[in-house]
C-alpha positions in Angstrom: -21.1 11.5 -2.9 -17.4 10.6 -3.8 -15.1 9.9 -0.6 -13.1 7.7 1.2 -13.6 4.8 3.7 -15.1 7.8 5.9 -18.2 7.6 4.2 -19.1 4.0 5.3 -18.7 4.9 9.0 -21.2 3.7 11.0 -21.9 7.2 12.1 -22.7 8.3 8.8 -26.1 7.8 7.3 -27.0 7.7 3.6 -31.0 6.7 3.9 -31.7 7.1 0.4 -28.7 5.3 -1.3 -29.4 3.6 -4.9 -26.0 2.7 -5.9 -22.5 1.9 -3.9 -19.2 1.6 -6.1 -16.1 0.5 -4.4 -13.1 1.2 -6.6 -9.8 -0.7 -5.4 -12.0 -3.2 -3.4 -9.0 -4.9 -2.3 -8.3 -2.0 -0.4 -11.5 -2.3 2.2 -12.6 -4.9 4.8 -15.4 -7.1 4.5 -17.1 -4.9 7.2 -16.2 -1.8 5.3 -18.0 -2.9 2.1 -21.0 -4.6 4.1 -21.8 -1.3 5.8 -22.3 0.1 2.0 -25.5 -2.5 1.8 -27.3 -0.8 5.0 -28.3 2.3 3.4 -30.8 1.4 1.2 -34.3 3.6 1.0 -37.2 1.3 3.0 -34.8 -1.2 4.3 -34.0 -2.2 0.6 -30.3 -3.0 -0.1 -28.9 -0.7 -2.9 -27.1 -2.2 -5.8 -23.3 -2.5 -5.1 -20.6 -2.8 -7.8 -17.4 -3.4 -6.7 -14.1 -3.1 -8.8 -10.6 -4.2 -8.7 -7.6 -5.5 -11.0 -6.7 -8.0 -8.4 -10.0 -9.4 -6.4 -8.9 -10.9 -3.5 -9.5 -14.5 -2.9 -12.8 -13.9 -1.2 -14.1 -11.9 -3.4 -13.0 -14.1 -6.3 -14.7 -17.3 -4.6 -17.9 -15.5 -4.4 -17.4 -14.3 -8.0 -17.0 -18.0 -8.8 -19.9 -18.8 -6.5 -22.0 -16.7 -8.5 -22.7 -14.9 -5.3 -21.2 -11.6 -7.4 -22.2 -11.5 -11.1 -19.0 -10.7 -13.2 -18.0 -7.8 -15.7 -14.1 -8.4 -17.3 -12.3 -5.8 -19.0 -9.5 -8.3 -20.5 -7.9 -5.1 -22.6 -5.7 -2.5 -22.2 -6.9 0.5 -22.8 -5.9 2.2 -26.6 -2.5 3.2 -27.0 -0.9 1.4 -24.0 1.5 -1.9 -24.5 2.6 -4.6 -21.7 4.9 -3.7 -19.0 8.5 -5.3 -19.7 8.5 -7.4 -16.1 11.7 -9.3 -15.0 13.9 -9.8 -11.9 17.1 -8.7 -11.2 19.6 -9.9 -9.1 21.9 -7.5 -6.8 24.5 -7.8 -8.8 22.2 -6.3 -11.8 21.3 -2.9 -10.0 24.0 -1.4 -11.9 21.9 -1.6 -15.0 18.6 -0.5 -13.5 20.1 2.8 -12.3 21.6 3.5 -16.1 18.2 2.6 -16.9 17.0 5.6 -14.7 19.2 7.9 -16.0 18.4 7.0 -19.5 15.0 7.3 -18.6 15.2 10.7 -16.9 17.2 12.0 -19.6 14.5 11.6 -22.3 11.8 13.4 -19.8 10.4 10.3 -18.1 10.4 9.1 -14.3 10.8 6.3 -12.2 8.9 4.8 -9.1 11.7 2.9 -6.5 9.6 0.9 -4.1 10.4 -0.3 -0.7 8.3 -2.3 1.6 9.4 -0.2 5.1 10.0 3.1 6.0 12.9 2.7 8.5 15.2 0.4 9.0 14.0 -2.0 12.3 16.6 -4.0 14.2 16.0 -7.7 13.3 14.4 -7.3 9.7 17.1 -7.2 6.8 15.0 -5.1 4.7 16.3 -1.8 2.8 14.1 1.0 3.9 12.7 4.2 2.0 14.2 6.6 4.4 17.8 5.7 4.1 17.6 4.1 0.6 16.2 7.5 -0.4 19.6 9.3 0.9 22.0 6.8 -0.3 20.2 6.3 -4.0 20.5 10.2 -3.8 24.2 11.0 -2.8 25.2 7.9 -5.1 23.6 6.0 -7.7 21.1 8.6 -8.7 23.4 11.4 -7.3 22.2 14.2 -9.9 18.7 13.7 -10.2 16.1 15.0 -8.5 15.0 12.6 -6.2 12.1 12.3 -3.6 10.5 10.8 -0.6 7.1 9.6 -0.1 5.4 7.3 2.4 2.7 7.4 4.7 3.9 9.0 8.1 4.6 12.2 6.1 2.1 15.2 6.7 -0.6 15.5 4.5 0.8 18.6 2.7 4.2 17.4 2.4 2.8 14.1 0.4 0.5 16.2 -1.5 3.4 18.4 -2.5 5.5 15.3 -3.6 3.3 13.9 -5.7 2.3 17.1 -7.4 6.3 17.5 -8.2 6.5 13.9 -9.5 3.5 14.6 -11.5 4.8 17.9 -13.3 8.5 16.3 -13.9 9.6 18.6 -10.6 10.9 15.0 -9.2 12.4 12.5 -11.6 12.6 9.8 -9.3 10.6 8.8 -6.5 11.4 6.6 -3.8 8.1 5.4 -1.6 6.6 2.7 0.1 3.2 1.1 -1.0 1.6 4.5 -0.1 1.6 4.8 -4.2 0.2 1.6 -4.7 -3.1 3.7 -6.1 -4.5 7.1 -7.0 -1.5 8.1 -8.9 -1.3 8.5 -12.8 1.5 9.9 -14.4 2.0 8.7 -18.1 5.2 10.0 -17.9 6.4 7.2 -15.3 7.9 4.4 -17.2 9.8 2.6 -14.5 9.2 1.0 -11.4 11.8 -0.7 -9.2 10.2 -3.2 -6.7 13.0 -3.9 -3.6 12.1 -6.9 -1.5 9.0 -8.0 -4.1 9.0 -11.3 -1.9 7.7 -8.9 0.9 4.3 -8.3 -1.5 1.5 -9.9 -2.3 0.7 -10.9 -6.0 -2.3 -8.2 -5.8 0.0 -5.7 -4.6 3.2 -6.5 -7.0 0.3 -6.1 -9.8 -1.1 -2.6 -8.5 2.3 -1.3 -8.0 3.4 -2.4 -11.4 0.4 -0.7 -12.9 1.5 2.6 -11.9 3.6 2.7 -15.1 2.8 2.0 -18.6 0.1 4.5 -18.4 1.1 6.4 -21.2 2.5 5.5 -24.9 6.4 4.9 -23.8 7.1 1.2 -23.3 7.6 0.9 -19.9 9.3 -1.6 -17.3 8.6 -3.1 -13.8 12.2 -4.9 -12.3 11.9 -6.8 -9.0 15.0 -6.7 -7.0 15.3 -9.8 -4.5 17.6 -9.3 -1.8 19.5 -12.9 -1.3 18.0 -16.5 -1.1 14.4 -17.0 -2.0 12.4 -20.5 -1.5 11.4 -22.0 -4.6 7.7 -21.8 -3.9 8.4 -17.6 -3.6 10.4 -17.4 -6.8 8.0 -19.2 -9.0 5.2 -16.7 -7.5 7.2 -14.0 -8.6 8.1 -15.8 -12.2 4.2 -15.9 -12.3 4.2 -12.5 -12.0 7.2 -11.7 -14.7 5.0 -13.6 -17.0 1.4 -12.8 -16.8 0.1 -9.1 -17.0 -3.8 -10.7 -16.5 -4.7 -9.1 -13.0 -7.9 -11.8 -12.7 -5.2 -14.5 -13.5 -3.1 -13.4 -10.8 -6.3 -13.4 -8.4 -6.9 -17.1 -9.3 -3.5 -17.9 -8.4 -3.5 -15.7 -5.3 -7.1 -17.6 -4.5 -5.3 -21.0 -5.2 -2.4 -20.2 -3.1 -3.8 -18.7 -0.3 -7.4 -20.2 0.0 -10.7 -18.4 -0.6 -11.4 -17.3 2.8 -14.7 -17.6 4.8 -17.6 -16.6 2.0 -19.9 -16.6 5.1 -17.5 -14.6 7.9 -15.2 -11.9 7.3 -12.0 -13.6 6.7 -10.6 -12.3 3.3 -7.9 -15.7 2.3 -7.2 -18.7 4.4 -9.0 -22.0 4.6 -12.6 -22.0 4.6 -14.8 -23.3 7.9 -15.8 -26.2 5.2 -15.3 -27.0 1.7 -17.1 -29.2 -0.4 -15.9 -28.4 -3.8 -12.4 -26.2 -5.6 -14.4 -22.8 -7.1 -11.7 -22.8 -9.6 -12.0 -26.5 -10.7 -15.6 -27.3 -9.9 -17.2 -24.1 -11.5 -19.6 -26.4 -13.2 -20.6 -28.2 -10.1 -21.0 -25.0 -8.1 -23.2 -23.0 -10.8 -25.4 -26.7 -10.2 -25.5 -25.9 -6.5 -26.1 -22.4 -6.9 -29.3 -23.2 -9.6 -30.4 -25.6 -6.6 -30.1 -23.2 -3.7 -32.3 -20.5 -5.7 -34.8 -23.0 -6.2 -34.7 -23.9 -2.4 -34.9 -20.7 -1.7 -37.8 -20.0 -3.7 -40.1 -22.5 -2.6 -39.1 -22.7 1.4 -37.0 -19.4 2.3 -37.4 -20.1 6.0 -37.0 -24.0 5.6 -40.0 -24.9 7.2 -40.5 -28.3 5.6 -39.7 -30.9 7.6 -38.1 -32.8 4.8 -35.4 -29.4 5.4 -35.0 -29.7 8.6 -31.5 -31.6 8.8 -30.4 -28.4 7.0 -32.0 -25.8 9.0 -30.2 -27.7 12.2 -27.0 -27.6 10.0 -27.1 -24.0 9.4 -28.1 -23.2 13.1 -25.4 -24.7 14.5 -22.5 -23.7 12.0 -23.6 -20.4 11.3 -26.3 -19.2 13.1 -24.5 -16.1 14.2 -23.6 -15.0 11.1 -27.2 -15.5 9.6 -28.8 -13.8 12.7 -26.8 -10.8 12.0 -27.6 -10.9 8.6 -31.5 -11.2 9.6 -30.9 -8.2 12.2 
């Protein structure tokens, strides 16, 4: 069974589920992914494989803490080359538009991404709808420009994606709806406006929409106005590396691991005794001790383990009860 979020709703029962594969793992919530573990036969949870080019902080922390086994693909598919990525100031957009025209003349295609669909009062952000109209009538006049965002009807979205894939459209102005699911080898340029409004994982996913063929590809980040030093450094890091796992580690460092016993996918954990990035050896040693303890006394009935049992009940009793139930 292949499906979307709809196959893991509470009213869907899969009693003989033996293997669940969650692709683009960062697009699912903790509870949604947890439901994939409740459909096993005879109460036995199914095997679970989660995949992502950029793990969210909580999942990376679980991996580093030993709660998830890791398989890492650290090379590009055959025939692909790294994507040139750089920051472009507002005065450099003329160069970007000229490059888009040159790529279109060569039979290749461009994504132009904005963080919002429409302009709103109080937000100084360029929007996909108005910029689509401006680009089609101005800097990109004469090119076949289309629009794609989440408010379009399903048939309209499908039509826009098909037109871009076949070359009927040369430029696709869009929101992050293009983040996953589009595979167009002829797409060689990605322009991301207001990149400071996106997380590292989103930026990496958007960049991954180009460079899927044999042609050299480029990703341009087009911020507007002044940005804090920390934001600039984050964007410069993104320009320097194409390694999604390194970007995920940076996301973990900046945003925190979330709650590995709860549902928060980033932020400070409820307690922290070690840094999963820095203290990997210590975390692994603790993991081995925990495995040995659970094997010997899974219910913590030994009087020597009473303080630990009380601490777990006090701090995490609700979560543990839900897991057992």
